[in-house]
MDAnalysis code that builds the backbone (N, CA, C; Angstrom):
import MDAnalysis as mda
import numpy as np

u = mda.Universe.empty(297, n_residues=99, atom_resindex=np.repeat(np.arange(99), 3), trajectory=True)
u.add_TopologyAttr("name", ["N", "CA", "C"] * 99)
u.add_TopologyAttr("resid", np.arange(1, 100))
u.add_TopologyAttr("resname", ["MET", "LYS", "ASP", "GLU", "GLN", "LEU", "LEU", "GLU", "LEU", "ILE", "ILE", "LEU", "GLY", "GLN", "PRO", "TYR", "GLN", "VAL", "ARG", "VAL", "LYS", "GLY", "SER", "PRO", "GLU", "TYR", "ALA", "ARG", "LYS", "VAL", "SER", "GLN", "LEU", "VAL", "ASP", "ASP", "THR", "MET", "ARG", "GLN", "LEU", "GLN", "LYS", "GLY", "THR", "HIS", "GLN", "SER", "ASP", "THR", "THR", "ARG", "ILE", "ALA", "ILE", "LEU", "ALA", "ALA", "LEU", "ASN", "LEU", "ALA", "ASP", "ARG", "LEU", "LEU", "SER", "PHE", "ILE", "GLU", "LYS", "ASP", "LYS", "ALA", "ARG", "GLU", "GLY", "GLU", "VAL", "ALA", "LYS", "VAL", "SER", "GLN", "GLU", "LEU", "SER", "GLN", "ILE", "LEU", "ASP", "GLN", "ALA", "ILE", "THR", "ASN", "GLN", "LYS", "GLY"])
u.atoms.positions = np.array([
    [-17.928, 8.571, -15.948],
    [-17.576, 9.772, -15.398],
    [-16.541, 10.489, -16.268],
    [-16.207, 12.101, -16.001],
    [-15.603, 12.607, -16.803],
    [-13.821, 12.234, -16.893],
    [-13.558, 12.189, -15.712],
    [-12.020, 11.795, -15.428],
    [-11.716, 10.653, -15.686],
    [-12.762, 9.356, -15.863],
    [-12.241, 8.005, -16.143],
    [-11.869, 8.147, -17.635],
    [-10.654, 7.031, -18.226],
    [-10.646, 6.741, -19.191],
    [-10.258, 5.177, -19.247],
    [-10.400, 4.840, -20.394],
    [-10.288, 3.175, -20.711],
    [-8.548, 3.067, -21.023],
    [-8.277, 2.038, -20.400],
    [-6.502, 1.916, -20.456],
    [-6.320, 0.691, -20.626],
    [-5.327, 0.046, -21.421],
    [-5.138, -1.111, -21.765],
    [-4.020, -1.322, -20.804],
    [-4.191, -2.649, -19.544],
    [-2.604, -2.933, -18.956],
    [-2.435, -4.668, -19.459],
    [-1.406, -4.627, -19.523],
    [-0.691, -5.728, -19.918],
    [-0.171, -6.669, -18.461],
    [-0.962, -7.801, -17.996],
    [-0.326, -8.676, -16.763],
    [-0.373, -10.106, -17.685],
    [1.088, -10.807, -17.144],
    [1.411, -11.826, -17.426],
    [1.030, -12.255, -18.860],
    [1.410, -11.199, -20.136],
    [0.995, -11.367, -21.591],
    [-0.289, -10.826, -21.905],
    [-1.327, -10.951, -20.709],
    [-2.681, -10.485, -21.013],
    [-3.213, -9.332, -21.052],
    [-4.187, -8.916, -22.077],
    [-4.184, -7.287, -22.155],
    [-5.736, -7.024, -21.264],
    [-5.461, -6.329, -20.441],
    [-7.156, -6.161, -19.521],
    [-7.564, -4.610, -20.134],
    [-8.844, -4.440, -20.242],
    [-9.198, -2.936, -20.510],
    [-9.429, -2.713, -19.064],
    [-9.111, -1.259, -18.414],
    [-9.503, -1.059, -17.241],
    [-9.967, 0.320, -17.275],
    [-11.138, 0.672, -16.523],
    [-11.476, 2.225, -16.325],
    [-10.850, 2.705, -15.429],
    [-9.899, 3.776, -15.571],
    [-8.723, 4.664, -14.733],
    [-9.518, 5.939, -14.530],
    [-9.374, 5.983, -13.008],
    [-9.699, 7.318, -12.343],
    [-8.360, 7.863, -12.510],
    [-8.090, 9.345, -12.673],
    [-6.654, 9.900, -12.378],
    [-5.496, 9.416, -13.129],
    [-4.067, 9.342, -12.808],
    [-3.539, 9.268, -13.584],
    [-2.887, 7.823, -14.432],
    [-2.817, 7.969, -15.680],
    [-2.733, 6.294, -16.167],
    [-1.552, 5.935, -15.814],
    [-0.039, 6.866, -15.570],
    [1.053, 6.411, -14.822],
    [0.908, 5.584, -13.919],
    [0.144, 6.274, -12.890],
    [0.019, 5.739, -11.542],
    [-0.300, 4.259, -12.115],
    [-1.742, 3.979, -12.806],
    [-2.566, 2.992, -13.317],
    [-1.303, 2.105, -13.538],
    [-0.430, 2.387, -14.404],
    [0.553, 1.669, -15.234],
    [1.951, 0.586, -13.880],
    [1.975, 1.917, -13.098],
    [2.725, 1.472, -12.106],
    [2.000, 0.170, -10.980],
    [0.687, 0.700, -10.824],
    [0.027, -0.348, -10.301],
    [0.100, -1.718, -10.645],
    [-0.215, -1.697, -11.958],
    [0.058, -2.938, -13.244],
    [0.904, -3.735, -13.346],
    [2.397, -2.778, -13.182],
    [3.591, -3.539, -13.334],
    [4.069, -3.971, -11.614],
    [3.319, -3.541, -10.816],
    [3.581, -4.065, -9.253],
    [3.159, -5.081, -9.364],
    [1.815, -5.306, -9.869],
    [0.852, -6.704, -9.893],
    [1.851, -7.809, -10.909],
    [2.246, -7.343, -12.184],
    [2.265, -8.108, -13.216],
    [3.947, -8.768, -12.481],
    [4.411, -7.906, -11.962],
    [5.808, -8.511, -11.512],
    [5.954, -9.174, -9.877],
    [4.755, -9.114, -9.350],
    [4.531, -9.902, -7.987],
    [4.185, -11.368, -8.681],
    [3.163, -11.439, -10.094],
    [2.593, -12.588, -10.005],
    [3.848, -13.310, -10.582],
    [4.697, -12.407, -11.633],
    [5.582, -13.222, -12.715],
    [6.758, -14.045, -11.727],
    [7.170, -13.319, -10.299],
    [7.917, -14.094, -9.272],
    [7.447, -14.983, -8.846],
    [6.049, -14.942, -8.305],
    [5.235, -16.102, -8.035],
    [5.255, -17.439, -8.972],
    [5.487, -16.693, -10.176],
    [4.986, -18.114, -11.249],
    [6.630, -18.795, -11.189],
    [7.404, -17.866, -11.478],
    [8.673, -18.587, -11.173],
    [9.105, -19.341, -10.027],
    [8.466, -18.877, -8.799],
    [8.899, -19.444, -7.469],
    [8.495, -20.692, -7.106],
    [6.939, -20.577, -7.810],
    [6.609, -22.200, -7.522],
    [6.159, -22.988, -8.628],
    [6.570, -22.201, -9.899],
    [6.602, -23.146, -10.843],
    [5.234, -23.402, -11.648],
    [3.952, -22.575, -10.962],
    [2.625, -22.631, -11.542],
    [2.940, -22.012, -12.913],
    [1.598, -23.017, -13.298],
    [1.129, -22.195, -14.791],
    [-0.364, -21.679, -14.593],
    [-1.177, -22.204, -13.846],
    [-2.498, -21.889, -13.390],
    [-2.364, -20.291, -12.808],
    [-2.715, -19.421, -14.212],
    [-2.968, -18.070, -14.057],
    [-3.668, -17.738, -12.738],
    [-4.983, -18.656, -12.025],
    [-5.928, -18.044, -11.364],
    [-5.286, -18.098, -10.036],
    [-4.412, -19.465, -9.820],
    [-3.558, -19.660, -8.530],
    [-2.691, -18.479, -8.473],
    [-2.224, -18.339, -9.490],
    [-0.762, -17.197, -9.323],
    [-1.789, -16.044, -8.912],
    [-2.781, -15.424, -9.615],
    [-3.351, -14.243, -9.169],
    [-3.825, -14.185, -7.690],
    [-4.532, -15.357, -7.387],
    [-4.658, -15.815, -5.742],
    [-3.142, -15.416, -4.909],
    [-2.145, -16.199, -5.090],
    [-1.304, -16.018, -4.489],
    [-0.572, -14.658, -4.663],
    [-0.346, -13.781, -5.485],
    [-0.023, -12.538, -5.679],
    [-1.074, -11.488, -4.756],
    [-2.232, -12.122, -4.934],
    [-3.121, -10.764, -3.856],
    [-2.925, -11.049, -2.647],
    [-2.613, -12.319, -2.140],
    [-2.322, -12.298, -0.770],
    [-0.899, -11.815, -0.382],
    [-0.120, -12.089, -1.169],
    [1.527, -11.266, -0.984],
    [1.196, -9.854, -1.223],
    [0.120, -9.188, -1.730],
    [0.146, -8.096, -1.940],
    [-0.415, -7.437, -0.501],
    [-1.871, -8.230, 0.019],
    [-2.448, -8.194, 0.918],
    [-1.634, -8.082, 2.307],
    [-0.821, -8.965, 2.164],
    [0.338, -9.197, 3.142],
    [1.275, -7.948, 3.506],
    [1.654, -7.169, 2.090],
    [2.300, -6.019, 2.500],
    [1.823, -5.145, 2.740],
    [0.179, -4.651, 1.841],
    [-0.729, -3.912, 2.787],
    [-0.930, -3.750, 4.154],
    [-1.157, -4.848, 4.811],
    [-1.509, -5.213, 6.061],
    [-0.341, -4.779, 6.900],
    [1.021, -5.433, 6.577],
    [2.218, -5.123, 7.324],
    [2.504, -3.337, 7.547],
    [2.298, -2.566, 6.336],
    [2.795, -1.256, 6.307],
    [1.230, -0.647, 7.421],
    [0.049, -0.788, 6.900],
    [-0.752, -0.118, 7.940],
    [-0.527, -0.614, 9.423],
    [-0.297, -1.866, 10.042],
    [0.024, -1.891, 11.146],
    [1.597, -1.255, 11.853],
    [2.641, -1.250, 10.925],
    [3.639, -0.181, 11.198],
    [3.307, 1.301, 11.230],
    [2.503, 1.584, 10.513],
    [1.810, 3.020, 10.499],
    [1.110, 3.605, 11.700],
    [0.421, 2.499, 12.135],
    [-0.623, 2.683, 13.446],
    [0.209, 2.971, 14.437],
    [1.372, 1.542, 14.674],
    [2.629, 1.577, 15.543],
    [2.939, 2.993, 15.693],
    [3.477, 3.675, 14.722],
    [4.153, 4.967, 14.617],
    [3.283, 5.915, 14.800],
    [1.820, 5.797, 14.465],
    [0.836, 6.895, 15.424],
    [0.742, 6.881, 16.877],
    [0.883, 5.420, 17.220],
    [0.811, 5.361, 18.784],
    [1.819, 6.238, 19.723],
    [3.177, 5.906, 18.881],
    [4.449, 6.482, 19.425],
    [4.267, 7.918, 19.202],
    [4.085, 8.500, 18.084],
    [3.562, 10.199, 17.887],
    [2.903, 10.543, 18.902],
    [1.626, 9.975, 19.124],
    [0.450, 10.075, 20.349],
    [1.484, 10.405, 21.764],
    [2.340, 9.133, 22.055],
    [2.702, 9.055, 23.696],
    [4.083, 10.146, 23.623],
    [4.692, 10.440, 22.470],
    [5.687, 11.313, 22.462],
    [5.212, 12.887, 22.921],
    [3.932, 13.005, 21.866],
    [2.907, 14.388, 22.083],
    [2.702, 14.571, 23.649],
    [1.949, 13.357, 23.897],
    [1.423, 13.463, 25.302],
    [2.541, 13.683, 26.410],
    [4.114, 13.291, 26.397],
    [4.930, 13.638, 26.892],
    [5.300, 14.859, 26.852],
    [5.186, 15.461, 25.758],
    [5.739, 16.781, 25.593],
    [4.722, 17.875, 26.143],
    [3.739, 17.563, 25.972],
    [2.483, 18.255, 26.542],
    [2.841, 18.211, 27.930],
    [2.948, 17.380, 28.554],
    [3.089, 17.274, 30.405],
    [4.426, 18.010, 30.651],
    [5.703, 17.774, 29.600],
    [6.474, 18.456, 30.316],
    [6.310, 20.159, 30.101],
    [5.494, 20.405, 29.160],
    [5.513, 21.923, 28.610],
    [4.549, 22.534, 30.041],
    [3.203, 21.825, 30.212],
    [2.578, 22.044, 31.452],
    [3.434, 22.164, 32.389],
    [4.018, 21.595, 32.899],
    [5.158, 21.296, 34.497],
    [6.211, 22.341, 34.112],
    [6.650, 23.153, 32.829],
    [7.202, 24.038, 32.698],
    [6.771, 25.515, 33.242],
    [5.349, 25.446, 32.477],
    [4.782, 26.572, 32.310],
    [4.290, 26.761, 34.196],
    [4.034, 25.529, 35.057],
    [3.494, 25.561, 36.014],
    [4.633, 26.309, 37.364],
    [5.935, 25.657, 37.018],
    [7.128, 26.108, 37.445],
    [7.049, 27.566, 37.393],
    [7.097, 28.329, 36.218],
    [7.526, 29.557, 36.008],
    [6.531, 30.529, 36.583],
    [5.090, 30.079, 36.840],
    [4.168, 30.634, 37.376],
    [4.492, 30.899, 38.997],
    [5.389, 29.751, 39.548],
    [5.310, 29.431, 41.188],
    [6.791, 30.155, 41.474],
])
């Protein structure tokens, strides 16, 4: 594809050639997050098996993502509830104005 480019990203000291769509800066930020997460887990668990560290990092990042999604859904529910309450108040105010 036109907007794809090959970019070298370094994770745990290992280079990875990755096809990236869009911003290379964004891809670097993503890889930095993965690298940071893996390094923290490596220090905290004293693991040297990179596959194990990668799986733990994937679980950690998936947990963060799922938590964010659930909080976002809860906020959407709150916004819908407040919107419905405001709509009822406005309907009531309009009815009172007519009456």
